[in-house]
Residue, then its C-alpha position, 0 to 999 in steps of 0.5 A: m170499419s163500422p161497429a158490429l151490432l149487438p145481437p138481440r140475445a146477447v148478454g153483457l157484463g159491466l167492465r169494472r177494474a175490480l173484475l179485470a182479472d176475472l174477465l180476462a180469465a173467463p172461459a169463452g162464452s161466459f158473456d157475449f159483450l162488455e159494457a164500459a164507462p168511457e170516462n174511466w178508460i179514455d187515455v188510460g195507460g199502463a197495465p189497466g190500459e193494456a187489459f182494457a185494450g185486450l178485452a176490447a179486442r177480444h169482445p164486442l164493446a158497448c159504452h155507457g157514459r156518466s159525465l155528459s150531463l145531457g139535461g144540464p144547464a152548462p154547454l155541452d163539452e164538445t171537446f170531450l165529445e170529439r175525444l169520445r168519438r175517436f174512442l168509440d171509433l177506435h174500439r168499434v163500439a157497438l152502442y153508446s148510451e148516456h143517462l137522461s139526467a143532469c150531472s153538472d151545473s155551471l160550477g162543474q160536476l155534481y157527482d150524481l145523476m140528477p132528475l130533470p123536471f118533467s115538462e115540455e121545456a125540459v123535453h126541448h132542452v135535453a132533446a136539442r142537446i141529444r141531437r147535437a151530441q149525435d151530430v158530433l159523435g156521428r151516430r145515434i145514441a141511447v138514453e137511459n131512464i134513471s132512478y130518482y127520489a124526488r120530482l123537480p118542480t116544472g116552474g113557470g106554470a108549465t103543465p107537468m108531465s108523467e115520467l113516461e110521457f117525458i121519456r116518450a117525448v124526449l125519444a121522439e123529439a131527439d130521434c134517439e134510442l132508449l136504454l131500458d133499465v128495468n131495475n130503475i122502473v121497479v125502484n121508481a114505481t115503488n117510491h113514486g107509487y105507480d104500476a111498473s107493468a103499466f109503465l113498461h107497456g107505455l114504451r115503444g119497443a122500436r126505441i129500445a136498443c139495450i136493457h140494463v138489470a141491476g140490484h137495489r136495496d130495500a131501505a124501508p117499506g115503500l122505499k127502494i134505493d138503486t145501488h148496483g151493489a146487490a144481486v138482482a131482485d125477483p121483481v126486477w127478473d119478473l119485469l125483465a121477462e115481461a119486457y122480453a115477452l112484450f118487446g122481444p129479445r134485446p141485448t142485456v147488461l148485468e150491472r154491478d158496481f161494488d160489493f162484488p161477489p165471487f165471479e161465479e155468482l155474477l156468471g150465475e146471474l148472467a145465466t139467469v139472463r140467458g134463460r129469460l132471453a131463451a124464453a123470449p118470443e122472436r116476435s113481440r106481443a107489441a108487434 
């Protein structure tokens, strides 16, 4: 049985262990779907596994990976990809996404999302790995624009690309979709001195499968840290509304990974997402 597609005006919440009890007890209609990191749930048993299975049976599920290291130097873990495919098929996962980054090297996991050099060589490298992952998984995937704090050198005299040029080239060569994180655009635009709105306008709306919103921390003037541990900031809400106006409605996930507020506050932020989605035109300006 093929997975159901996420409706464009669907709002989702990250499925975290700390939220299991609240998610199970949430009134019907509190959220439209859940997003889980598959690495945290594959082969998990006991009470957490039963809770996850119950939620996955009751709600549409998206998955957002954290360990595939699409841009890394080590060979893709195809054993894991086969296990992942069985998991995605079992739970009829509507969308699988990963980060446009590296999170491992030849020695193992780095436990962080490392940026890639913005170069044609890196485009070819990561696009080939995305295509292979799609072949093994039997589905198109989405890749997320990450936050980063330093640009890697391109090396070898290669002509550097902008972040926007790099993302557009990867999406085209890999023939994959984009998970658009508007918080990461705000963070990167602040830290690297570019215009967030101009960046947004440079993307192709047809590639955007889903949107993420999350909180960040203002560490210093001109420096934002992507934390997923705070309420969504006003510049992120504004850019989200601009994305809807530009590209039309897209399913949207509120990410929160720690420092969880009372569940009612998360539902309040979801209500804000719903309000922005309700105001989004059916046809985008870009169309």
